[in-house]
N, CA and C atoms as an extended XYZ file, in Angstrom:
315
Properties=species:S:1:pos:R:3:atomname:S:1:resname:S:1:resid:I:1 pbc="F F F"
N         5.124       -5.478        2.722 N   MET     1
C         3.975       -6.359        3.393 CA  MET     1
C         4.397       -6.552        4.803 C   MET     1
N         5.678       -6.983        5.001 N   TYR     2
C         6.240       -7.178        6.448 CA  TYR     2
C         5.867       -5.968        7.247 C   TYR     2
N         6.286       -4.717        6.614 N   GLN     3
C         6.129       -3.781        7.358 CA  GLN     3
C         5.036       -3.317        7.925 C   GLN     3
N         4.001       -3.507        6.864 N   ASN     4
C         2.537       -3.173        7.064 CA  ASN     4
C         1.869       -4.100        8.147 C   ASN     4
N         2.388       -5.258        8.115 N   ALA     5
C         1.896       -6.250        9.176 CA  ALA     5
C         2.399       -6.170       10.420 C   ALA     5
N         3.779       -5.583       10.557 N   MET     6
C         4.001       -5.505       11.851 CA  MET     6
C         4.174       -4.207       12.672 C   MET     6
N         3.716       -3.117       11.739 N   ARG     7
C         3.813       -1.861       12.078 CA  ARG     7
C         2.928       -1.899       13.621 C   ARG     7
N         1.839       -2.294       13.832 N   ASP     8
C         1.102       -2.107       14.982 CA  ASP     8
C         1.766       -2.779       16.298 C   ASP     8
N         2.344       -3.900       15.881 N   GLN     9
C         2.762       -4.645       16.825 CA  GLN     9
C         4.134       -3.950       17.273 C   GLN     9
N         4.934       -3.500       16.677 N   PHE    10
C         6.132       -2.852       16.944 CA  PHE    10
C         5.842       -1.379       17.531 C   PHE    10
N         4.872       -0.592       17.143 N   LYS    11
C         4.251        0.584       17.766 CA  LYS    11
C         3.920        0.354       19.192 C   LYS    11
N         3.160       -0.693       19.237 N   ALA    12
C         2.855       -1.103       20.775 CA  ALA    12
C         4.018       -1.227       21.512 C   ALA    12
N         5.024       -1.970       21.243 N   GLN    13
C         6.032       -2.119       22.019 CA  GLN    13
C         6.992       -0.833       22.135 C   GLN    13
N         7.053        0.001       21.177 N   ASN    14
C         7.654        1.269       21.311 CA  ASN    14
C         6.727        2.434       20.841 C   ASN    14
N         5.918        2.723       22.024 N   PRO    15
C         5.238        3.947       21.742 CA  PRO    15
C         5.514        5.214       21.392 C   PRO    15
N         6.674        5.558       21.939 N   GLY    16
C         7.313        6.819       21.674 CA  GLY    16
C         8.149        6.968       20.112 C   GLY    16
N         8.134        6.140       19.462 N   MET    17
C         8.828        6.152       18.061 CA  MET    17
C         7.929        6.893       16.987 C   MET    17
N         8.428        7.690       16.338 N   THR    18
C         8.120        8.419       15.246 CA  THR    18
C         8.049        7.236       13.972 C   THR    18
N         7.256        7.744       13.011 N   PHE    19
C         6.905        6.939       11.666 CA  PHE    19
C         8.498        6.641       11.129 C   PHE    19
N         9.300        7.499       10.863 N   GLY    20
C        10.770        7.466       10.405 CA  GLY    20
C        11.317        6.417       11.323 C   GLY    20
N        11.294        6.585       12.656 N   GLN    21
C        12.079        5.672       13.432 CA  GLN    21
C        11.345        4.227       13.276 C   GLN    21
N        10.092        4.096       13.290 N   LEU    22
C         9.507        2.984       13.277 CA  LEU    22
C         9.752        2.191       11.869 C   LEU    22
N         9.798        2.945       10.723 N   SER    23
C        10.356        2.290        9.463 CA  SER    23
C        11.671        1.813        9.617 C   SER    23
N        12.435        2.491       10.313 N   LYS    24
C        14.092        2.092       10.204 CA  LYS    24
C        14.109        0.765       11.168 C   LYS    24
N        13.463        0.777       12.457 N   TYR    25
C        13.221       -0.193       13.028 CA  TYR    25
C        12.795       -1.497       12.485 C   TYR    25
N        11.674       -1.313       11.756 N   THR    26
C        11.200       -2.565       11.080 CA  THR    26
C        11.895       -3.138       10.188 C   THR    26
N        12.789       -2.117        9.237 N   SER    27
C        13.556       -2.494        8.318 CA  SER    27
C        14.960       -3.247        8.949 C   SER    27
N        15.219       -2.889       10.085 N   ALA    28
C        16.264       -3.492       10.668 CA  ALA    28
C        15.893       -5.128       11.274 C   ALA    28
N        14.539       -5.172       11.713 N   MET    29
C        13.962       -6.331       12.127 CA  MET    29
C        13.972       -7.329       10.826 C   MET    29
N        13.703       -6.752        9.672 N   TYR    30
C        13.501       -7.414        8.493 CA  TYR    30
C        14.931       -8.127        8.051 C   TYR    30
N        15.825       -7.232        8.495 N   ALA    31
C        17.103       -7.465        7.794 CA  ALA    31
C        17.746       -8.757        8.625 C   ALA    31
N        17.192       -8.699        9.972 N   GLU    32
C        17.919       -9.804       10.875 CA  GLU    32
C        17.227      -11.071       10.612 C   GLU    32
N        16.097      -11.167        9.834 N   MET    33
C        15.360      -12.494        9.728 CA  MET    33
C        16.198      -13.412        9.051 C   MET    33
N        15.831      -14.805        9.135 N   THR    34
C        16.631      -15.667        8.591 CA  THR    34
C        16.216      -15.578        7.131 C   THR    34
N        16.683      -16.506        6.245 N   PRO    35
C        16.210      -16.514        4.682 CA  PRO    35
C        15.076      -17.104        4.658 C   PRO    35
N        14.653      -18.280        5.479 N   ASP    36
C        13.435      -18.714        5.482 CA  ASP    36
C        12.356      -18.134        5.978 C   ASP    36
N        12.399      -17.247        6.785 N   GLU    37
C        11.347      -16.162        7.308 CA  GLU    37
C        11.115      -15.168        6.163 C   GLU    37
N        12.207      -14.820        5.564 N   LYS    38
C        12.013      -14.068        4.634 CA  LYS    38
C        11.247      -14.567        3.283 C   LYS    38
N        11.526      -15.580        3.009 N   GLN    39
C        10.779      -16.501        2.026 CA  GLN    39
C         9.441      -16.390        2.251 C   GLN    39
N         9.025      -16.730        3.415 N   ALA    40
C         7.678      -16.665        4.078 CA  ALA    40
C         6.925      -15.435        3.569 C   ALA    40
N         7.559      -14.444        3.898 N   TRP    41
C         6.864      -12.976        3.748 CA  TRP    41
C         6.968      -12.611        2.004 C   TRP    41
N         8.123      -13.067        1.399 N   ASN    42
C         8.226      -13.076       -0.226 CA  ASN    42
C         6.978      -13.949       -0.871 C   ASN    42
N         6.551      -14.985       -0.305 N   ALA    43
C         5.607      -15.985       -0.910 CA  ALA    43
C         4.276      -15.200       -0.723 C   ALA    43
N         4.063      -14.680        0.772 N   ARG    44
C         3.008      -13.727        0.909 CA  ARG    44
C         2.644      -12.500        0.073 C   ARG    44
N         3.660      -11.781       -0.168 N   ALA    45
C         3.874      -10.646       -1.229 CA  ALA    45
C         3.376      -11.095       -2.623 C   ALA    45
N         3.965      -12.316       -3.162 N   GLU    46
C         3.536      -12.821       -4.549 CA  GLU    46
C         2.202      -13.130       -4.440 C   GLU    46
N         1.842      -14.018       -3.438 N   ALA    47
C         0.151      -14.157       -3.449 CA  ALA    47
C        -0.499      -13.040       -3.384 C   ALA    47
N        -0.338      -12.236       -2.769 N   ASP    48
C        -1.083      -10.600       -2.827 CA  ASP    48
C        -0.913      -10.070       -4.147 C   ASP    48
N         0.073      -10.021       -4.767 N   LYS    49
C         0.133       -9.545       -6.044 CA  LYS    49
C        -0.420      -10.376       -7.215 C   LYS    49
N        -0.503      -11.523       -7.046 N   ALA    50
C        -1.397      -12.469       -7.887 CA  ALA    50
C        -2.982      -12.082       -7.711 C   ALA    50
N        -3.144      -11.907       -6.346 N   ARG    51
C        -4.595      -11.639       -5.921 CA  ARG    51
C        -4.831      -10.205       -6.779 C   ARG    51
N        -4.075       -9.133       -6.499 N   TYR    52
C        -4.347       -7.951       -7.061 CA  TYR    52
C        -4.418       -8.115       -8.752 C   TYR    52
N        -3.607       -8.906       -9.156 N   LEU    53
C        -3.527       -8.621      -10.687 CA  LEU    53
C        -4.826       -9.453      -11.126 C   LEU    53
N        -5.238      -10.471      -10.649 N   HIS    54
C        -6.466      -11.364      -10.918 CA  HIS    54
C        -7.628      -10.431      -10.811 C   HIS    54
N        -7.752       -9.708       -9.650 N   GLU    55
C        -8.893       -8.796       -9.447 CA  GLU    55
C        -9.025       -7.569      -10.330 C   GLU    55
N        -7.694       -7.180      -10.875 N   LEU    56
C        -7.692       -6.165      -11.544 CA  LEU    56
C        -8.017       -6.632      -13.274 C   LEU    56
N        -7.755       -7.822      -13.606 N   ALA    57
C        -8.067       -8.391      -14.771 CA  ALA    57
C        -9.408       -8.753      -14.926 C   ALA    57
N       -10.315       -8.786      -13.856 N   THR    58
C       -11.553       -9.140      -13.771 CA  THR    58
C       -12.490       -7.884      -13.361 C   THR    58
N       -11.864       -6.935      -13.028 N   TYR    59
C       -12.713       -5.613      -12.802 CA  TYR    59
C       -13.378       -4.866      -13.831 C   TYR    59
N       -14.672       -4.808      -13.687 N   VAL    60
C       -15.503       -4.315      -14.720 CA  VAL    60
C       -15.857       -2.826      -14.008 C   VAL    60
N       -15.368       -1.731      -14.639 N   PRO    61
C       -15.808       -0.516      -13.895 CA  PRO    61
C       -16.983        0.204      -14.286 C   PRO    61
N       -17.638        0.744      -13.376 N   PRO    62
C       -19.047        1.361      -13.682 CA  PRO    62
C       -18.840        2.524      -14.425 C   PRO    62
N       -19.867        2.922      -15.289 N   PRO    63
C       -19.768        3.952      -16.190 CA  PRO    63
C       -19.034        5.466      -15.444 C   PRO    63
N       -18.209        6.098      -16.192 N   GLY    64
C       -17.555        7.082      -15.819 CA  GLY    64
C       -16.067        6.964      -14.967 C   GLY    64
N       -16.025        5.724      -14.874 N   PHE    65
C       -14.407        5.203      -14.270 CA  PHE    65
C       -13.626        4.377      -15.402 C   PHE    65
N       -12.463        4.661      -15.150 N   ASP    66
C       -11.366        3.709      -16.034 CA  ASP    66
C       -11.147        2.391      -15.527 C   ASP    66
N       -10.101        1.611      -16.088 N   SER    67
C       -10.104        0.189      -15.698 CA  SER    67
C        -9.304        0.186      -14.505 C   SER    67
N        -8.773        1.088      -13.749 N   LYS    68
C        -8.252        1.142      -12.656 CA  LYS    68
C        -9.167        1.766      -11.456 C   LYS    68
N       -10.347        2.169      -11.815 N   GLY    69
C       -11.227        2.740      -10.904 CA  GLY    69
C       -11.178        4.228      -10.765 C   GLY    69
N       -10.355        4.825      -11.580 N   ASP    70
C       -10.282        6.485      -11.333 CA  ASP    70
C       -11.355        6.889      -12.031 C   ASP    70
N       -11.730        8.196      -11.728 N   VAL    71
C       -12.850        8.854      -12.326 CA  VAL    71
C       -12.210        9.264      -13.781 C   VAL    71
N       -12.927        9.191      -14.629 N   ILE    72
C       -12.526        9.829      -16.074 CA  ILE    72
C       -12.768       11.120      -16.299 C   ILE    72
N       -13.737       11.754      -16.083 N   VAL    73
C       -13.851       13.282      -16.201 CA  VAL    73
C       -13.461       13.648      -14.710 C   VAL    73
N       -12.360       14.542      -14.731 N   PRO    74
C       -11.894       15.090      -13.338 CA  PRO    74
C       -12.894       16.333      -13.115 C   PRO    74
N       -12.769       16.579      -11.736 N   PRO    75
C       -13.619       17.785      -11.421 CA  PRO    75
C       -12.982       19.029      -11.818 C   PRO    75
N       -13.983       20.240      -11.913 N   PRO    76
C       -13.187       21.381      -12.493 CA  PRO    76
C       -12.155       21.942      -11.708 C   PRO    76
N       -11.243       22.528      -12.508 N   ALA    77
C       -10.028       22.954      -11.711 CA  ALA    77
C       -10.333       24.169      -10.739 C   ALA    77
N        -9.696       24.354       -9.886 N   VAL    78
C        -9.893       25.302       -8.646 CA  VAL    78
C        -8.523       26.441       -8.752 C   VAL    78
N        -9.066       27.376       -8.969 N   PHE    79
C        -8.079       28.689       -9.520 CA  PHE    79
C        -7.659       29.075       -7.967 C   PHE    79
N        -6.403       29.674       -7.765 N   GLY    80
C        -6.108       30.304       -6.694 CA  GLY    80
C        -5.270       29.303       -5.787 C   GLY    80
N        -5.125       29.861       -4.521 N   ARG    81
C        -4.188       29.245       -3.497 CA  ARG    81
C        -5.086       27.875       -3.020 C   ARG    81
N        -4.640       27.018       -2.640 N   GLY    82
C        -5.196       26.056       -1.994 CA  GLY    82
C        -4.944       24.457       -2.625 C   GLY    82
N        -5.385       23.595       -1.784 N   LYS    83
C        -5.571       22.112       -2.324 CA  LYS    83
C        -6.243       21.898       -3.223 C   LYS    83
N        -5.782       20.937       -4.255 N   ARG    84
C        -6.514       20.568       -5.436 CA  ARG    84
C        -7.443       19.331       -4.941 C   ARG    84
N        -8.618       19.171       -5.320 N   PRO    85
C        -9.514       18.321       -4.857 CA  PRO    85
C        -9.121       17.077       -5.210 C   PRO    85
N        -9.234       16.175       -4.145 N   LYS    86
C        -9.020       14.626       -4.424 CA  LYS    86
C       -10.078       14.181       -5.453 C   LYS    86
N        -9.516       13.224       -6.354 N   LEU    87
C       -10.072       12.761       -7.488 CA  LEU    87
C       -11.056       11.315       -6.891 C   LEU    87
N       -12.208       11.267       -7.362 N   ASP    88
C       -12.999       10.163       -6.919 CA  ASP    88
C       -12.355        8.912       -7.341 C   ASP    88
N       -12.697        7.946       -6.655 N   ARG    89
C       -12.303        6.583       -7.076 CA  ARG    89
C       -13.429        5.574       -6.763 C   ARG    89
N       -13.653        4.658       -7.578 N   ASP    90
C       -14.615        3.468       -7.325 CA  ASP    90
C       -14.404        2.691       -6.299 C   ASP    90
N       -15.197        2.740       -5.149 N   ALA    91
C       -15.033        2.092       -3.743 CA  ALA    91
C       -14.745        0.445       -4.218 C   ALA    91
N       -15.252       -0.072       -5.439 N   ASN    92
C       -15.317       -1.413       -5.648 CA  ASN    92
C       -14.125       -1.675       -6.392 C   ASN    92
N       -13.105       -0.830       -6.865 N   ALA    93
C       -11.855       -0.880       -7.378 CA  ALA    93
C       -10.976       -1.856       -6.874 C   ALA    93
N       -10.035       -2.730       -7.374 N   PRO    94
C        -9.208       -3.575       -6.576 CA  PRO    94
C        -8.019       -2.563       -5.621 C   PRO    94
N        -7.723       -3.163       -4.695 N   LYS    95
C        -6.737       -2.359       -3.905 CA  LYS    95
C        -5.482       -2.985       -3.783 C   LYS    95
N        -4.545       -2.257       -3.963 N   SER    96
C        -3.134       -2.939       -4.097 CA  SER    96
C        -2.587       -2.852       -2.629 C   SER    96
N        -1.742       -3.517       -2.244 N   ASN    97
C        -1.276       -3.737       -0.862 CA  ASN    97
C        -0.003       -2.853       -0.838 C   ASN    97
N         0.305       -2.242       -1.811 N   GLY    98
C         1.565       -1.372       -1.909 CA  GLY    98
C         2.905       -1.980       -1.579 C   GLY    98
N         3.833       -1.152       -1.422 N   PRO    99
C         5.344       -1.903       -1.515 CA  PRO    99
C         5.321       -3.055       -0.485 C   PRO    99
N         6.252       -3.973       -0.860 N   THR   100
C         6.270       -5.171        0.015 CA  THR   100
C         7.161       -4.956        1.257 C   THR   100
N         8.254       -4.111        1.174 N   LEU   101
C         9.208       -3.728        2.258 CA  LEU   101
C         9.911       -2.321        1.630 C   LEU   101
N         9.995       -1.549        2.747 N   LEU   102
C        10.725       -0.263        2.393 CA  LEU   102
C        12.265       -0.592        3.254 C   LEU   102
N        13.290       -0.521        2.563 N   ILE   103
C        14.462       -0.763        3.278 CA  ILE   103
C        15.095        0.638        3.239 C   ILE   103
N        15.699        0.943        4.538 N   TYR   104
C        16.404        2.090        4.989 CA  TYR   104
C        17.803        1.753        5.124 C   TYR   104
N        18.785        2.492        4.596 N   ARG   105
C        20.099        2.041        4.977 CA  ARG   105
C        20.971        3.297        5.099 C   ARG   105
C-alpha cells in the first residue's frame, strides 16, 4: 500500500528512474521509516483488507459471473500463435488493493 501511495510522488522527484529502480527506492524509504510510521501504514493495509473482505462477503454477482466477479463460461479457445483473450470481469466486483509492500533485498 505504501508503494502504491508513494509511487507518483517518488516518480515526480526522480523522473529518470525505471520501475525496478523506483521499487527498490520505495522499499528503501519504507525500511528507513520509524516503527510508528510503519504501524500507521500497516493499519491502513489492515483496514483496506477488512474493506475488501466485507465487500467480497456482501457481493452478489450477476448471472454468468462467479463469486469473485470472473466470467463463468470462458470465451472459446484461440488456436495458433498469439495472445489468449482476456477474460471478462464484472465491473462491480470488489477490488483488492494488492500487496501491501514489495520488499527487495
